Backbone atoms as SQL, in Angstrom:
CREATE TABLE atoms (id INTEGER PRIMARY KEY, chain TEXT, resi INTEGER, resn TEXT, atom TEXT, x REAL, y REAL, z REAL);
INSERT INTO atoms VALUES
  (1, 'A', 1, 'MET', 'N', -0.088, -36.705, 1.689),
  (2, 'A', 1, 'MET', 'CA', -0.007, -35.211, 2.628),
  (3, 'A', 1, 'MET', 'C', 1.849, -35.025, 2.138),
  (4, 'A', 2, 'ARG', 'N', 2.011, -33.433, 1.752),
  (5, 'A', 2, 'ARG', 'CA', 3.248, -33.302, 1.578),
  (6, 'A', 2, 'ARG', 'C', 3.740, -32.331, 2.779),
  (7, 'A', 3, 'THR', 'N', 4.658, -32.252, 3.291),
  (8, 'A', 3, 'THR', 'CA', 5.555, -31.840, 4.157),
  (9, 'A', 3, 'THR', 'C', 6.196, -30.501, 3.608),
  (10, 'A', 4, 'LEU', 'N', 5.767, -29.367, 4.225),
  (11, 'A', 4, 'LEU', 'CA', 6.590, -28.034, 3.885),
  (12, 'A', 4, 'LEU', 'C', 7.308, -27.457, 5.457),
  (13, 'A', 5, 'ASN', 'N', 8.797, -27.470, 5.352),
  (14, 'A', 5, 'ASN', 'CA', 9.337, -26.770, 6.695),
  (15, 'A', 5, 'ASN', 'C', 9.459, -25.398, 6.083),
  (16, 'A', 6, 'ILE', 'N', 9.221, -24.381, 7.142),
  (17, 'A', 6, 'ILE', 'CA', 9.848, -23.191, 6.972),
  (18, 'A', 6, 'ILE', 'C', 10.214, -23.052, 8.720),
  (19, 'A', 7, 'SER', 'N', 11.009, -22.078, 8.280),
  (20, 'A', 7, 'SER', 'CA', 12.541, -21.633, 9.414),
  (21, 'A', 7, 'SER', 'C', 12.026, -20.365, 10.065),
  (22, 'A', 8, 'ILE', 'N', 11.814, -19.790, 10.753),
  (23, 'A', 8, 'ILE', 'CA', 11.717, -18.665, 11.556),
  (24, 'A', 8, 'ILE', 'C', 12.020, -18.273, 12.715),
  (25, 'A', 9, 'SER', 'N', 12.371, -17.627, 13.245),
  (26, 'A', 9, 'SER', 'CA', 13.725, -16.903, 14.576),
  (27, 'A', 9, 'SER', 'C', 12.443, -17.215, 15.770),
  (28, 'A', 10, 'GLU', 'N', 13.197, -17.568, 16.766),
  (29, 'A', 10, 'GLU', 'CA', 12.560, -17.749, 18.066),
  (30, 'A', 10, 'GLU', 'C', 11.393, -16.397, 18.444),
  (31, 'A', 11, 'LEU', 'N', 12.397, -15.073, 18.319),
  (32, 'A', 11, 'LEU', 'CA', 11.683, -13.940, 18.376),
  (33, 'A', 11, 'LEU', 'C', 10.028, -14.258, 17.617),
  (34, 'A', 12, 'GLU', 'N', 9.847, -14.423, 16.422),
  (35, 'A', 12, 'GLU', 'CA', 8.885, -14.942, 15.783),
  (36, 'A', 12, 'GLU', 'C', 8.011, -15.952, 16.092),
  (37, 'A', 13, 'PHE', 'N', 8.362, -16.733, 16.579),
  (38, 'A', 13, 'PHE', 'CA', 7.709, -17.807, 17.637),
  (39, 'A', 13, 'PHE', 'C', 7.276, -17.485, 18.144),
  (40, 'A', 14, 'ASN', 'N', 7.315, -16.898, 18.935),
  (41, 'A', 14, 'ASN', 'CA', 7.050, -16.325, 20.285),
  (42, 'A', 14, 'ASN', 'C', 5.709, -15.308, 20.212),
  (43, 'A', 15, 'LYS', 'N', 6.443, -14.562, 18.997),
  (44, 'A', 15, 'LYS', 'CA', 5.097, -13.021, 18.847),
  (45, 'A', 15, 'LYS', 'C', 4.299, -13.707, 17.956),
  (46, 'A', 16, 'PHE', 'N', 4.193, -14.944, 17.677),
  (47, 'A', 16, 'PHE', 'CA', 2.725, -15.125, 16.930),
  (48, 'A', 16, 'PHE', 'C', 2.282, -16.656, 18.119),
  (49, 'A', 17, 'GLY', 'N', 2.461, -16.765, 19.301),
  (50, 'A', 17, 'GLY', 'CA', 2.277, -17.515, 20.163),
  (51, 'A', 17, 'GLY', 'C', 2.340, -19.004, 20.004),
  (52, 'A', 18, 'LEU', 'N', 3.153, -19.221, 19.434),
  (53, 'A', 18, 'LEU', 'CA', 3.270, -21.030, 18.587),
  (54, 'A', 18, 'LEU', 'C', 4.264, -21.179, 19.998),
  (55, 'A', 19, 'THR', 'N', 3.587, -22.844, 20.016),
  (56, 'A', 19, 'THR', 'CA', 3.588, -23.957, 21.193),
  (57, 'A', 19, 'THR', 'C', 4.083, -25.067, 20.687),
  (58, 'A', 20, 'ASP', 'N', 3.878, -25.084, 19.546),
  (59, 'A', 20, 'ASP', 'CA', 4.324, -26.372, 18.810),
  (60, 'A', 20, 'ASP', 'C', 5.092, -26.161, 17.529),
  (61, 'A', 21, 'ASP', 'N', 6.046, -27.836, 16.933),
  (62, 'A', 21, 'ASP', 'CA', 6.886, -26.865, 15.931),
  (63, 'A', 21, 'ASP', 'C', 5.869, -27.627, 14.456),
  (64, 'A', 22, 'THR', 'N', 4.844, -28.189, 15.091),
  (65, 'A', 22, 'THR', 'CA', 3.901, -28.720, 13.729),
  (66, 'A', 22, 'THR', 'C', 2.829, -28.355, 13.782),
  (67, 'A', 23, 'LEU', 'N', 2.451, -27.389, 12.651),
  (68, 'A', 23, 'LEU', 'CA', 0.917, -26.950, 11.901),
  (69, 'A', 23, 'LEU', 'C', 0.748, -26.973, 10.946),
  (70, 'A', 24, 'SER', 'N', -0.717, -27.471, 10.768),
  (71, 'A', 24, 'SER', 'CA', -1.419, -27.471, 9.741),
  (72, 'A', 24, 'SER', 'C', -1.252, -26.360, 8.938),
  (73, 'A', 25, 'PHE', 'N', -1.333, -26.291, 7.376),
  (74, 'A', 25, 'PHE', 'CA', -1.414, -25.004, 6.592),
  (75, 'A', 25, 'PHE', 'C', -2.632, -24.331, 7.164),
  (76, 'A', 26, 'SER', 'N', -3.689, -24.546, 7.332),
  (77, 'A', 26, 'SER', 'CA', -4.935, -23.958, 7.735),
  (78, 'A', 26, 'SER', 'C', -4.726, -23.228, 9.016),
  (79, 'A', 27, 'GLU', 'N', -3.606, -23.650, 9.811),
  (80, 'A', 27, 'GLU', 'CA', -3.512, -23.022, 11.296),
  (81, 'A', 27, 'GLU', 'C', -2.051, -22.045, 11.101),
  (82, 'A', 28, 'LEU', 'N', -1.520, -21.803, 9.936),
  (83, 'A', 28, 'LEU', 'CA', -0.886, -21.619, 9.568),
  (84, 'A', 28, 'LEU', 'C', -1.339, -20.019, 8.737),
  (85, 'A', 29, 'LEU', 'N', -2.215, -20.203, 8.093),
  (86, 'A', 29, 'LEU', 'CA', -2.980, -19.206, 7.380),
  (87, 'A', 29, 'LEU', 'C', -3.966, -18.521, 8.232),
  (88, 'A', 30, 'GLU', 'N', -4.114, -19.049, 9.337),
  (89, 'A', 30, 'GLU', 'CA', -5.117, -18.201, 10.233),
  (90, 'A', 30, 'GLU', 'C', -4.203, -17.105, 11.278),
  (91, 'A', 31, 'ILE', 'N', -3.209, -17.613, 11.630),
  (92, 'A', 31, 'ILE', 'CA', -2.035, -17.412, 12.538),
  (93, 'A', 31, 'ILE', 'C', -1.867, -15.688, 11.882),
  (94, 'A', 32, 'ILE', 'N', -1.115, -16.413, 10.373),
  (95, 'A', 32, 'ILE', 'CA', -0.945, -15.126, 9.419),
  (96, 'A', 32, 'ILE', 'C', -2.109, -14.129, 9.158),
  (97, 'A', 33, 'ASN', 'N', -3.398, -14.437, 9.055),
  (98, 'A', 33, 'ASN', 'CA', -4.687, -13.653, 8.828),
  (99, 'A', 33, 'ASN', 'C', -5.039, -13.043, 10.080),
  (100, 'A', 34, 'LYS', 'N', -4.524, -13.484, 11.317),
  (101, 'A', 34, 'LYS', 'CA', -5.335, -12.456, 12.510),
  (102, 'A', 34, 'LYS', 'C', -3.606, -10.990, 12.375),
  (103, 'A', 35, 'GLU', 'N', -2.475, -12.033, 12.220),
  (104, 'A', 35, 'GLU', 'CA', -1.422, -10.709, 12.281),
  (105, 'A', 35, 'GLU', 'C', -1.996, -9.420, 11.325),
  (106, 'A', 36, 'LEU', 'N', -2.276, -9.958, 10.317),
  (107, 'A', 36, 'LEU', 'CA', -2.679, -9.258, 8.902),
  (108, 'A', 36, 'LEU', 'C', -3.853, -7.999, 9.410),
  (109, 'A', 37, 'ILE', 'N', -4.473, -8.702, 9.945),
  (110, 'A', 37, 'ILE', 'CA', -5.941, -7.933, 10.449),
  (111, 'A', 37, 'ILE', 'C', -5.255, -7.329, 11.449),
  (112, 'A', 38, 'LYS', 'N', -4.500, -7.409, 12.453),
  (113, 'A', 38, 'LYS', 'CA', -4.259, -6.734, 13.655),
  (114, 'A', 38, 'LYS', 'C', -3.298, -5.372, 13.347),
  (115, 'A', 39, 'GLN', 'N', -2.246, -5.420, 12.228),
  (116, 'A', 39, 'GLN', 'CA', -1.469, -4.745, 11.382),
  (117, 'A', 39, 'GLN', 'C', -2.504, -3.079, 10.489),
  (118, 'A', 40, 'ASN', 'N', -3.903, -4.206, 9.852),
  (119, 'A', 40, 'ASN', 'CA', -4.778, -3.191, 8.815),
  (120, 'A', 40, 'ASN', 'C', -5.505, -2.534, 10.412),
  (121, 'A', 41, 'LEU', 'N', -5.675, -2.724, 11.371),
  (122, 'A', 41, 'LEU', 'CA', -6.397, -1.865, 12.574),
  (123, 'A', 41, 'LEU', 'C', -5.585, -0.480, 12.609),
  (124, 'A', 42, 'ARG', 'N', -4.444, -1.417, 13.004),
  (125, 'A', 42, 'ARG', 'CA', -3.400, -0.101, 13.249),
  (126, 'A', 42, 'ARG', 'C', -2.920, 0.922, 12.785),
  (127, 'A', 43, 'LYS', 'N', -3.008, 0.264, 11.402),
  (128, 'A', 43, 'LYS', 'CA', -2.952, 1.691, 10.126),
  (129, 'A', 43, 'LYS', 'C', -4.274, 2.610, 9.883),
  (130, 'A', 44, 'SER', 'N', -5.490, 1.972, 10.317),
  (131, 'A', 44, 'SER', 'CA', -6.798, 2.675, 10.272),
  (132, 'A', 44, 'SER', 'C', -6.723, 3.198, 11.484),
  (133, 'A', 45, 'VAL', 'N', -6.309, 2.894, 12.626),
  (134, 'A', 45, 'VAL', 'CA', -6.287, 3.892, 13.675),
  (135, 'A', 45, 'VAL', 'C', -5.379, 5.110, 13.512),
  (136, 'A', 46, 'TYR', 'N', -4.197, 4.436, 13.291),
  (137, 'A', 46, 'TYR', 'CA', -3.153, 5.509, 12.707),
  (138, 'A', 46, 'TYR', 'C', -3.673, 7.024, 11.985),
  (139, 'A', 47, 'PHE', 'N', -4.206, 6.326, 10.501),
  (140, 'A', 47, 'PHE', 'CA', -5.281, 7.466, 9.437),
  (141, 'A', 47, 'PHE', 'C', -6.042, 8.213, 10.274),
  (142, 'A', 48, 'ALA', 'N', -6.749, 7.736, 10.935),
  (143, 'A', 48, 'ALA', 'CA', -8.109, 7.704, 11.674),
  (144, 'A', 48, 'ALA', 'C', -7.450, 9.243, 12.324),
  (145, 'A', 49, 'GLU', 'N', -7.092, 8.894, 13.058),
  (146, 'A', 49, 'GLU', 'CA', -6.160, 9.851, 14.182),
  (147, 'A', 49, 'GLU', 'C', -5.309, 11.317, 13.323),
  (148, 'A', 50, 'LYS', 'N', -4.643, 10.619, 12.485),
  (149, 'A', 50, 'LYS', 'CA', -3.838, 11.653, 11.639),
  (150, 'A', 50, 'LYS', 'C', -4.614, 12.318, 10.816),
  (151, 'A', 51, 'TYR', 'N', -5.538, 12.368, 10.071),
  (152, 'A', 51, 'TYR', 'CA', -6.862, 12.827, 9.414),
  (153, 'A', 51, 'TYR', 'C', -7.748, 13.675, 10.162),
  (154, 'A', 52, 'LYS', 'N', -7.725, 12.810, 11.771),
  (155, 'A', 52, 'LYS', 'CA', -8.871, 13.733, 12.481),
  (156, 'A', 52, 'LYS', 'C', -10.098, 12.971, 12.336),
  (157, 'A', 53, 'LEU', 'N', -10.216, 11.926, 11.592),
  (158, 'A', 53, 'LEU', 'CA', -11.329, 11.064, 11.227),
  (159, 'A', 53, 'LEU', 'C', -12.360, 10.622, 12.435),
  (160, 'A', 54, 'SER', 'N', -11.207, 10.383, 13.747),
  (161, 'A', 54, 'SER', 'CA', -11.745, 9.451, 14.622),
  (162, 'A', 54, 'SER', 'C', -12.247, 10.966, 15.417),
  (163, 'A', 55, 'LYS', 'N', -12.627, 12.040, 15.356),
  (164, 'A', 55, 'LYS', 'CA', -13.545, 13.007, 16.195),
  (165, 'A', 55, 'LYS', 'C', -14.596, 13.208, 15.575),
  (166, 'A', 56, 'MET', 'N', -14.898, 12.656, 14.161),
  (167, 'A', 56, 'MET', 'CA', -15.857, 12.788, 13.598),
  (168, 'A', 56, 'MET', 'C', -17.325, 12.423, 14.270),
  (169, 'A', 57, 'THR', 'N', -18.100, 12.970, 14.115),
  (170, 'A', 57, 'THR', 'CA', -19.665, 12.628, 14.736),
  (171, 'A', 57, 'THR', 'C', -20.010, 11.487, 13.614),
  (172, 'A', 58, 'MET', 'N', -20.851, 10.718, 14.412),
  (173, 'A', 58, 'MET', 'CA', -21.938, 10.347, 13.578),
  (174, 'A', 58, 'MET', 'C', -22.525, 10.559, 12.393),
  (175, 'A', 59, 'SER', 'N', -23.301, 12.188, 12.820),
  (176, 'A', 59, 'SER', 'CA', -23.752, 12.611, 11.679),
  (177, 'A', 59, 'SER', 'C', -22.691, 13.082, 10.810),
  (178, 'A', 60, 'GLU', 'N', -21.581, 13.218, 10.946),
  (179, 'A', 60, 'GLU', 'CA', -20.491, 13.840, 10.133),
  (180, 'A', 60, 'GLU', 'C', -20.264, 12.440, 9.558),
  (181, 'A', 61, 'ILE', 'N', -20.290, 11.366, 9.330),
  (182, 'A', 61, 'ILE', 'CA', -19.795, 10.459, 9.027),
  (183, 'A', 61, 'ILE', 'C', -20.868, 10.050, 8.373),
  (184, 'A', 62, 'THR', 'N', -22.366, 10.363, 8.137),
  (185, 'A', 62, 'THR', 'CA', -23.675, 9.729, 7.609),
  (186, 'A', 62, 'THR', 'C', -23.371, 11.009, 6.297),
  (187, 'A', 63, 'ASP', 'N', -23.234, 12.069, 6.748),
  (188, 'A', 63, 'ASP', 'CA', -22.769, 12.877, 5.568),
  (189, 'A', 63, 'ASP', 'C', -21.925, 12.791, 4.690),
  (190, 'A', 64, 'GLU', 'N', -20.772, 12.663, 5.178),
  (191, 'A', 64, 'GLU', 'CA', -19.552, 12.094, 4.366),
  (192, 'A', 64, 'GLU', 'C', -19.953, 10.979, 3.130),
  (193, 'A', 65, 'VAL', 'N', -20.874, 10.114, 3.421),
  (194, 'A', 65, 'VAL', 'CA', -21.218, 9.051, 2.652),
  (195, 'A', 65, 'VAL', 'C', -22.403, 8.823, 2.195),
  (196, 'A', 66, 'LYS', 'N', -23.117, 9.909, 2.222),
  (197, 'A', 66, 'LYS', 'CA', -23.893, 10.493, 1.149),
  (198, 'A', 66, 'LYS', 'C', -23.746, 11.338, 0.152),
  (199, 'A', 67, 'ALA', 'N', -22.185, 12.288, 0.614),
  (200, 'A', 67, 'ALA', 'CA', -22.022, 12.706, -0.628),
  (201, 'A', 67, 'ALA', 'C', -21.122, 12.153, -1.553),
  (202, 'A', 68, 'VAL', 'N', -20.080, 11.055, -1.022),
  (203, 'A', 68, 'VAL', 'CA', -19.607, 10.405, -1.554),
  (204, 'A', 68, 'VAL', 'C', -20.622, 9.362, -2.447),
  (205, 'A', 69, 'ARG', 'N', -21.409, 8.449, -1.824),
  (206, 'A', 69, 'ARG', 'CA', -22.784, 7.920, -2.747),
  (207, 'A', 69, 'ARG', 'C', -23.299, 9.009, -3.882),
  (208, 'A', 70, 'ARG', 'N', -23.801, 10.037, -3.301),
  (209, 'A', 70, 'ARG', 'CA', -23.951, 11.166, -4.839),
  (210, 'A', 70, 'ARG', 'C', -23.095, 11.339, -5.752),
  (211, 'A', 71, 'ASP', 'N', -21.744, 11.658, -5.595),
  (212, 'A', 71, 'ASP', 'CA', -20.574, 11.757, -6.541),
  (213, 'A', 71, 'ASP', 'C', -20.940, 10.349, -7.349),
  (214, 'A', 72, 'ALA', 'N', -20.644, 9.574, -6.785),
  (215, 'A', 72, 'ALA', 'CA', -20.167, 8.338, -7.763),
  (216, 'A', 72, 'ALA', 'C', -21.719, 8.207, -8.507),
  (217, 'A', 73, 'LYS', 'N', -22.714, 8.738, -8.153),
  (218, 'A', 73, 'LYS', 'CA', -23.972, 8.191, -9.282),
  (219, 'A', 73, 'LYS', 'C', -23.707, 9.410, -10.307),
  (220, 'A', 74, 'GLY', 'N', -23.502, 10.717, -9.762),
  (221, 'A', 74, 'GLY', 'CA', -23.289, 11.521, -10.617),
  (222, 'A', 74, 'GLY', 'C', -22.113, 11.440, -11.558),
  (223, 'A', 75, 'ASN', 'N', -20.979, 10.477, -11.475),
  (224, 'A', 75, 'ASN', 'CA', -19.631, 10.255, -12.329),
  (225, 'A', 75, 'ASN', 'C', -20.106, 8.646, -13.245),
  (226, 'A', 76, 'SER', 'N', -21.169, 8.565, -12.905),
  (227, 'A', 76, 'SER', 'CA', -21.328, 6.941, -13.817),
  (228, 'A', 76, 'SER', 'C', -22.398, 6.899, -15.050);
């Protein structure tokens, strides 16, 4: 097995909730993936609020999905 050393700031160490100086690669990937998911969720909420999508009813969402599918079939 190979060892890779990565330097991060104390702030990042604490931000990611790290408690040990040694991680497996899969543990590091899991931590990074969780952070990326959080960032993407924040962006999604931001855009939903910005474009008033967060105020849509389920019926309006369903109608939008149907329209997009209908248009996609017509363009293929």
